[in-house]
C-alpha positions as CSV (number, residue, x, y, z in Angstrom):
1,M,-36.8,-23.2,20.4
2,K,-33.2,-25.4,19.9
3,I,-31.3,-22.8,18.6
4,L,-27.8,-23.3,16.9
5,L,-25.4,-20.0,16.4
6,I,-23.0,-19.5,14.2
7,E,-20.7,-16.7,14.3
8,D,-17.5,-15.6,14.6
9,E,-17.5,-11.6,15.5
10,E,-17.4,-12.3,19.8
11,L,-19.0,-9.0,20.1
12,T,-21.8,-9.7,17.4
13,A,-21.9,-13.2,19.0
14,R,-23.1,-11.9,22.5
15,K,-25.4,-9.3,21.0
16,M,-27.4,-11.8,18.9
17,Q,-27.2,-13.8,22.5
18,R,-28.5,-10.8,24.3
19,M,-31.2,-10.5,21.7
20,I,-32.2,-14.4,21.2
21,A,-33.0,-14.6,25.1
22,D,-34.8,-10.8,25.2
23,V,-37.1,-11.7,21.6
24,Q,-37.0,-15.7,21.9
25,P,-37.2,-16.4,26.1
26,D,-38.1,-20.1,25.9
27,A,-35.1,-20.7,23.8
28,Q,-32.4,-22.8,24.2
29,L,-28.9,-21.8,22.2
30,L,-27.1,-24.9,22.4
31,A,-23.9,-23.3,21.4
32,T,-21.6,-20.6,19.6
33,I,-19.7,-21.2,16.7
34,G,-17.1,-19.2,14.6
35,S,-16.0,-21.2,11.9
36,V,-17.2,-23.5,9.0
37,E,-15.6,-27.0,10.4
38,E,-16.1,-26.6,13.9
39,S,-19.6,-25.9,12.3
40,V,-19.2,-29.1,10.7
41,E,-18.2,-31.5,12.7
42,W,-20.9,-29.8,15.5
43,M,-23.6,-31.7,12.8
44,Q,-21.8,-34.6,13.0
45,T,-21.9,-35.2,16.8
46,H,-25.1,-33.9,17.4
47,S,-29.3,-33.4,16.6
48,S,-30.1,-31.0,14.2
49,P,-31.9,-28.3,15.8
50,D,-34.7,-26.4,15.5
51,L,-33.0,-23.2,13.6
52,V,-29.5,-22.8,12.6
53,L,-29.2,-18.2,12.8
54,M,-26.1,-18.2,10.4
55,D,-23.0,-15.6,9.5
56,I,-22.2,-15.8,5.6
57,E,-18.1,-15.0,6.0
58,L,-17.0,-16.7,8.9
59,S,-12.7,-17.8,9.7
60,D,-12.0,-20.0,7.6
61,G,-14.8,-19.5,4.4
62,Q,-18.0,-18.4,3.6
63,S,-20.8,-21.0,5.2
64,F,-22.3,-22.2,2.0
65,E,-19.3,-24.5,2.2
66,I,-21.3,-26.2,5.6
67,F,-23.8,-27.4,3.6
68,N,-21.6,-29.3,0.9
69,Q,-19.9,-31.1,3.4
70,V,-22.9,-32.5,6.1
71,T,-26.7,-32.2,5.5
72,V,-28.4,-29.2,7.4
73,N,-32.2,-30.8,8.2
74,C,-33.0,-27.3,9.6
75,P,-34.3,-23.9,8.6
76,V,-31.6,-20.7,8.9
77,I,-32.2,-17.6,9.4
78,F,-28.0,-16.0,7.2
79,T,-26.6,-13.2,9.1
80,T,-23.8,-10.7,7.3
81,A,-22.8,-7.5,6.4
82,Y,-23.3,-8.2,2.3
83,D,-26.0,-8.6,0.0
84,E,-24.8,-9.8,-2.8
85,Y,-25.2,-13.7,-1.1
86,A,-29.4,-13.3,-1.0
87,I,-29.6,-15.6,-4.3
88,K,-27.3,-17.8,-3.0
89,A,-28.4,-18.0,0.6
90,F,-32.2,-18.6,0.0
91,R,-31.8,-21.2,-2.9
92,V,-30.3,-23.9,0.6
93,N,-32.3,-23.8,3.5
94,S,-32.2,-20.2,4.5
95,I,-36.3,-18.9,5.3
96,D,-34.7,-15.5,5.3
97,Y,-31.6,-12.9,5.3
98,L,-30.7,-10.5,8.1
99,L,-28.5,-7.8,7.0
100,K,-25.8,-6.5,9.6
101,P,-25.9,-4.4,11.9
102,I,-28.9,-6.5,12.9
103,K,-31.6,-5.5,15.0
104,E,-33.7,-6.9,17.0
105,E,-37.2,-6.4,15.2
106,D,-35.5,-8.3,12.4
107,L,-34.6,-10.8,14.7
108,R,-38.1,-10.4,16.0
109,R,-39.7,-10.9,12.5
110,A,-37.8,-13.3,11.0
111,L,-38.6,-15.8,13.7
112,N,-42.7,-15.1,13.7
113,K,-41.9,-15.7,9.9
114,L,-40.5,-19.4,11.1
115,Q,-43.4,-20.0,13.3
116,Q,-46.0,-18.7,10.2
117,L,-44.0,-21.2,7.6
118,K,-44.3,-23.5,10.2
119,Q,-48.3,-23.4,9.9
120,I,-48.9,-23.0,6.7
121,L,-46.4,-26.4,5.6
122,S,-48.6,-28.5,8.0
123,T,-51.6,-27.6,5.8
124,Q,-50.0,-26.5,2.4
125,P,-47.0,-28.7,1.9
126,D,-46.0,-27.5,-1.8
127,F,-46.2,-23.5,-0.2
128,L,-42.5,-23.1,0.3
129,Q,-41.5,-24.4,-3.5
130,S,-43.3,-22.1,-4.7
131,S,-42.4,-18.9,-2.6
132,L,-39.1,-19.8,-3.0
133,A,-38.8,-20.0,-6.9
134,N,-41.0,-16.4,-6.8
135,L,-38.4,-14.8,-4.7
136,I,-35.5,-16.1,-6.5
137,T,-37.2,-14.5,-9.9
138,Q,-37.6,-10.8,-7.6
139,L,-34.2,-11.4,-5.5
140,S,-32.2,-11.6,-9.8
141,A,-34.2,-8.5,-10.9
142,P,-32.4,-5.4,-11.5
143,L,-33.0,-3.3,-8.5
144,P,-35.0,-0.2,-9.2
145,Q,-33.0,3.5,-9.4
146,T,-33.8,5.4,-5.7
147,T,-32.0,8.3,-4.7
148,Q,-31.0,7.6,-0.8
149,I,-28.7,10.2,2.0
150,T,-27.2,8.1,3.4
151,T,-25.7,9.8,7.2
152,Y,-21.7,8.0,8.1
153,R,-20.0,8.9,11.3
154,D,-18.0,11.5,12.0
155,R,-16.5,10.6,15.1
156,F,-16.3,7.8,17.8
157,M,-17.0,7.6,21.4
158,I,-13.3,6.2,22.8
159,K,-12.9,4.8,26.6
160,Q,-9.6,4.8,28.1
161,G,-10.3,3.6,31.8
162,Q,-11.9,5.8,33.3
163,R,-11.9,8.6,30.5
164,L,-14.1,9.0,27.8
165,F,-12.6,11.2,24.4
166,A,-14.3,11.5,20.7
167,I,-12.0,10.5,18.0
168,E,-12.7,12.3,14.4
169,T,-13.3,10.1,11.7
170,D,-10.7,12.2,9.4
171,E,-8.1,11.0,12.0
172,I,-8.3,6.8,11.2
173,A,-6.1,5.7,9.4
174,Y,-8.1,1.8,9.6
175,F,-10.4,-0.3,12.2
176,F,-8.4,-3.4,12.7
177,T,-9.2,-6.6,14.0
178,R,-6.8,-8.5,17.2
179,N,-8.0,-11.8,19.2
180,K,-11.7,-10.8,17.5
181,I,-11.6,-7.6,19.4
182,S,-11.8,-4.6,17.3
183,F,-9.0,-1.4,17.3
184,I,-8.4,1.8,15.5
185,K,-5.6,3.0,14.1
186,S,-4.4,6.8,13.7
187,H,-2.8,8.6,11.0
188,D,-0.5,9.6,14.1
189,N,-0.1,5.6,14.8
190,R,-2.3,5.4,18.0
191,E,-4.6,2.3,18.7
192,Y,-7.4,2.8,20.6
193,M,-10.2,-0.2,21.4
194,V,-13.5,0.5,19.9
195,D,-16.7,-1.3,20.2
196,Y,-18.2,-2.5,17.6
197,P,-17.3,-5.6,15.2
198,L,-16.3,-4.8,12.1
199,D,-19.1,-5.9,9.8
200,E,-20.5,-2.9,11.8
201,L,-18.4,-0.1,11.5
202,D,-18.1,-0.4,7.6
203,K,-21.4,0.2,7.6
204,M,-21.1,3.1,9.8
205,V,-18.0,4.8,7.5
206,N,-17.8,6.5,4.2
207,P,-17.4,3.9,1.6
208,K,-16.1,6.9,-0.4
209,R,-12.8,7.1,2.0
210,F,-13.1,3.4,4.0
211,F,-12.7,0.1,1.6
212,R,-13.3,-3.1,3.9
213,L,-9.7,-4.4,2.5
214,N,-10.4,-8.1,3.8
215,R,-11.4,-9.5,7.5
216,Q,-9.1,-7.9,9.3
217,I,-9.1,-4.5,7.8
218,I,-11.2,-1.7,6.7
219,A,-8.5,1.4,5.7
220,E,-9.0,5.1,4.8
221,L,-7.7,6.2,1.4
222,R,-5.1,8.4,2.7
223,S,-3.3,4.5,4.6
224,I,-3.2,3.1,1.0
225,E,0.5,3.9,1.3
226,K,1.7,1.4,-1.6
227,V,-0.4,-1.3,-4.1
228,H,1.6,-4.6,-5.2
229,L,0.6,-7.2,-7.4
230,Y,0.4,-10.7,-5.6
231,F,-0.2,-14.8,-6.4
232,N,-3.4,-16.2,-7.5
233,N,-4.6,-12.1,-8.8
234,K,-4.5,-10.9,-5.1
235,L,-2.9,-7.8,-4.3
236,K,-0.3,-7.0,-1.2
237,I,-1.2,-3.4,0.2
238,Q,1.5,-1.9,2.2
239,L,-0.3,1.2,5.3
240,R,0.8,3.9,7.0
241,P,1.4,3.4,9.7
242,A,2.6,-0.2,9.3
243,F,0.3,-3.0,9.8
244,E,1.7,-5.7,12.0
245,E,0.7,-8.2,9.8
246,E,0.5,-9.1,5.6
247,V,-2.2,-7.7,3.9
248,L,-3.7,-8.7,1.1
249,V,-7.0,-8.2,-0.5
250,S,-8.8,-11.6,-2.5
251,R,-9.1,-12.1,-6.1
252,I,-12.4,-11.7,-5.4
253,K,-12.0,-7.5,-4.2
254,A,-9.2,-6.7,-5.8
255,G,-11.4,-5.4,-9.0
256,D,-13.3,-3.3,-6.7
257,F,-10.7,-2.0,-4.7
258,K,-8.4,-1.2,-7.5
259,V,-11.7,1.1,-8.7
260,W,-12.4,2.4,-4.8
261,L,-9.0,3.4,-5.3
262,G,-9.4,5.1,-8.2
263,E,-12.0,7.4,-8.1
């Protein structure tokens, strides 16, 4: 099986590469690509792979844009930290939708599903169309109300040289990325490298206290110093301690941010 991996988080990409090797040892990983632009260029100049593992949120936009620019003639397994894209994913070439952080058994199950679908389609060509229609109907239905207890991280282990120590979540002002490496900024303005991509960190911390401002920053409530209205209904955030670049919340996320800030 020839696989194309589209993932812009370096740590997640390395993790996916290891899992592919473990789950499908005979698979050939053709390339690892981190943007919509590079993906379109690759697909225009290479033969179609057998499968694409595709992150939805890429460095230069959503991967759905790829389908608007080039014909994708193979199955796709989407990977993402957000479940709101499920219906849109299944309306293109998706055969599965894996939520981050992805576990090895999730990938194994998705690859097994691909093999089963190939066998079914060889004898029942109408199976996929009817199955997708049913799946989209199910995804569109409201979810049942359930009570779920979630445990969030109280601390993170930090490695500095030969020293290991823990930093409490209460000490964290925000998580951020620099050159595709994740860091913690503490309330007392210290920086620590942390060995998780932001997509995984976003699932580890309490959403009542932390908010994913954009692809680069997850901020703790006390770090929000000022909020300014910005062009095109975006918000400009001033953090404490100050961040080295301009911090913007998109028009799409601005409403959720205001609700979170006012809770």
